[in-house]
C-alpha positions as CSV (number, residue, x, y, z in Angstrom):
1,M,12.6,11.6,-5.9
2,R,14.4,8.0,-6.1
3,F,13.7,5.8,-8.9
4,V,16.0,3.0,-8.5
5,I,17.1,1.4,-5.0
6,D,19.8,-0.8,-4.8
7,I,19.3,-4.1,-3.1
8,Y,22.1,-5.8,-3.1
9,G,24.0,-5.3,-6.2
10,V,19.9,-6.1,-8.0
11,L,18.8,-2.4,-9.2
12,V,14.9,-2.7,-8.1
13,P,12.3,0.3,-9.1
14,A,11.4,2.2,-6.1
15,L,7.7,2.0,-7.0
16,L,7.4,-1.7,-6.9
17,L,8.9,-1.7,-3.7
18,W,6.1,0.5,-2.4
19,I,3.5,-1.2,-4.4
20,I,4.4,-3.9,-2.4
21,V,4.5,-2.8,0.7
22,A,1.2,-0.9,0.0
23,Y,-0.3,-4.1,-0.9
24,V,1.0,-6.1,2.1
25,L,-0.7,-3.0,4.3
26,S,-4.2,-2.8,2.1
27,A,-4.2,-6.8,2.8
28,L,-3.9,-6.6,6.9
29,L,-6.4,-4.0,6.8
30,R,-8.6,-6.0,4.7
31,L,-8.4,-8.7,7.5
32,I,-8.9,-6.5,10.4
33,M,-12.1,-5.6,8.5
34,Q,-13.5,-8.7,7.2
35,R,-12.5,-10.2,11.5
36,F,-15.1,-7.5,12.9
37,D,-17.4,-7.2,10.2
38,L,-16.6,-3.8,9.0
39,Y,-17.7,-4.3,5.5
40,R,-21.4,-4.1,6.0
41,L,-20.5,-0.3,6.6
42,V,-19.3,-0.1,3.3
43,W,-20.8,0.1,-0.3
44,H,-19.0,-0.9,-2.7
45,R,-16.5,-3.8,-1.5
46,A,-14.2,-3.7,-4.5
47,L,-14.2,-0.1,-5.0
48,F,-13.5,0.4,-1.4
49,D,-10.2,-2.1,-0.9
50,F,-8.7,0.0,-4.0
51,S,-9.2,3.3,-3.0
52,V,-7.6,2.0,0.8
53,F,-4.8,0.6,-1.6
54,V,-4.4,4.3,-3.6
55,C,-4.3,6.1,-0.3
56,L,-1.9,3.7,1.5
57,L,0.5,3.7,-1.9
58,G,0.2,7.6,-1.6
59,G,1.2,7.7,2.0
60,V,3.9,5.0,1.5
61,V,5.6,7.2,-1.2
62,Y,5.1,10.3,1.0
63,L,6.6,8.8,3.9
64,S,9.7,7.3,1.6
65,E,10.1,10.6,0.1
66,Y,10.1,12.6,3.8
67,L,12.5,10.3,5.4
68,S,14.8,9.9,2.8
């Protein structure tokens, strides 16, 4: 497992990058859900958004480990 990623000489924690990627993906998913009014099917919107973010973060971390 990589804990630090070197970006042009700057050492950045890998988890920080994965959190940013997961946040961008969850923001896109939120926009799609708002556009098609899919939040009417969700009981608690904030809890749903948080759980989607956690699932996306887990998927991004798994893919990073799988691809490296």
